[in-house]
N, C-alpha and C positions, 0 to 999 in steps of 0.2 A: 238226627235220626228220629223218625216219627212212627208212632203206633197207629197202624192203619184202622184198627177197630175203634179207637177212641179219638183219634186226631190229635193226641197229645204229643209234646216233644219228649222223647225218651232220653236223648243225649245230644249235647252240642260238642262237636269236634273242633278244638281250637289249636292253632299252631302255625298255620300259614300266615305270612306277613303281607299278603295282598289278597285280592278277590279270588274266590274259588270258581273256576271255570266249569268244572264237571265233577261228578262223583258216580261211582259204580260199585256194585258188590262183586266179590269173587264168585266163580261158578258154584262153590260149595256154601256160600253165604256166610262164611266165617270172618271175611275181611272186607274192608272198604278201601277203595283207592280214590284219592282226590288229585285234581290237577289245578294249578294255580298261576296266577299272574306274577307270583314271586319266583318263577322259573323252575319250580320244583313239583314233584309228585310225592304224595305221602300215602303210606299204607297203614291202616288202623285196624285194630281188633274190634269187630262189630259188637262184641259182648262187653267191652270195657273201654276205658279211655286210652289204653296203651297204644303207643305208636311205634312202628318198625322204623329202620333207617330211612332217612329222607333221600329221595332220588334227585340228585342235584347237578347234572351235567349239561342241561340245556342252558342256552344263552339268552333265551327270551321266553315269553309266555308259553306255558304248557297248556295246550288246548284240550286234550282229552287222553284217555287211557283205555287199554283193553287187556284183559287176561287171556293167556293161552288156554285152550280147553282143559289142559291137565293142571292148571293153576301154578305151574313151575316158573312161568315167565310172564313178564308184562311188556307191552309196547306202549310207549308214550309218543305223542306228536306235538310239534312246537312251531311257533311263529319264527323260529330260527332256521326254518326251511328243512328240518331234519325229523326223522323218527328214531327212537332208540329202543333197544331191547335190553331188559334187565332181568337178573336172576332174583326171584322173589325172596328166596331164603336168606340171601346174603345182602341184597340191595346193590350188588355190583353191576355196572354196566357191561354187557356182553358185546354189543356192537352198535354202531350208528349206521342208519340207513340214509345215505346222501344221494341226491340225484334230482330232487325237486328244486325249482328255481324260485319258488315263493312259499309263503306260509303253508304248513301241512296242517290241515283242519281236522282230519279224522283218520283213524287206523283201526283195522279189525283183523283178527286171525280167521283163517279158514277153519271149518268144523274139525278137520283132522289135525290142525296145528302146524301143518307143513309150510303154509304160506301166510303172508301178510299182505292186505291191500291198504294203500294210503290214498288220501284225497287232498288235492292241493289247490291253492289259489292260482297256480300256474296253468290251470285248465286241464290238468291230467290226473289220472289215477295210475298208480303203479302197483304191480304185483311183485312181491319180493320172495326169495327163498328164505324162510325164517332161520334156517340152519347156517346159511353162508352169508346172508345180507346181500346177495346178488340180485339185481333187478331182472326179472324174467320177462315181463311184458309192460309196455306203456300203453294205457288206454287213452286214445286221442279221438276227439269227436265233439266234445263240448266246446261251446264258444264263449265260455266264461269260467270263472273259478269253480272248482269242484268242492262242494261242501261236505258230502257224505259218500261213503262207500261201504257196502255190506254184502257179505256172502249169503247165497241161499243155503238152506239147511243141508242140502246134499253136497254143497261145495262146488257145483257145476257152473253156477252163474254168479254174477256180481251186478248189483244195482247201484247207480250213482245218481246224485242230485246236484244241480248246479245253479249258478247265478244267471245262466242263459234260460232259466225257467223250465228246463226239461228234466226229465228222468230217463236214464238210458240203461238198458239191460245188455250185459256183455257175456260172451262165452269165457269162463274163467281159464279154460285150458288152451285156447287159441287167441284170445284177446279180440276176437271179432264182435263188432256191435251187432246185436240181434233185433233190438227194437228201441224206438224212441217214444216216450209217453209225454203227450202234450196236454196242457189244461190249466197249469198254474200260471199266474200272471206276475209272479215275482220270484226271488231266489228260492230254490228248493233246498231247505237247510238239513233235512234228515230223511233217511229212507231205511226201511226195514222189511224183511220177509216175514210172513206168517210161519208159525212152527211147521206147517205141513208143506210150505213152499208154494201154495197155490195163489197166494195174494201178496201184494206189496202195499205198504202204507207209507205215505209221504207227508211232510209238513213244510209249509212255505211261509215266506214273509207276506204273502197276499192274504194272510189270516185264515187259511183253509187247510184242512188235512184230507 
């Protein structure tokens, strides 16, 4: 953890037994969730070194994690081709989301917490019912693995980035592809909407954003 004003290290979180793939704050800033090559995710108190129960049901690398908007749940995604939903308070697994045929690279909740979108190396993104774990839509169109998927602030759209070097915008309620954004010359690794939903930022292996 770093102090932005001074650039100094405030705290080092130790406990994972392999590399740490990603880290993110909870919506209220009180906790940090980390994902690791040791097949686990860990929840840490951001103000101390204390650690909550380890989330350890995945069978391979945990690639990233995301909190639900109300901070009651977490979704993790893994190279074991699954995503999993967890109860933050207890650390218990609620359900596994299965359907992808290759690594699940990213996952995100919709702004209202009712849905989850996952992105996979199998070339698809999937929209899931967060309450039941049912696949509602499969977003097909990319010609390579999908590395990133994110909801627009109003929850109406999803943006995906892929190893086919394109960015695609989808209607989150119908799964219809709305637009293809071209310009990158290598894998599009991350995508995100601006807070007002007017813009999208992407990052790529071609060295540009």
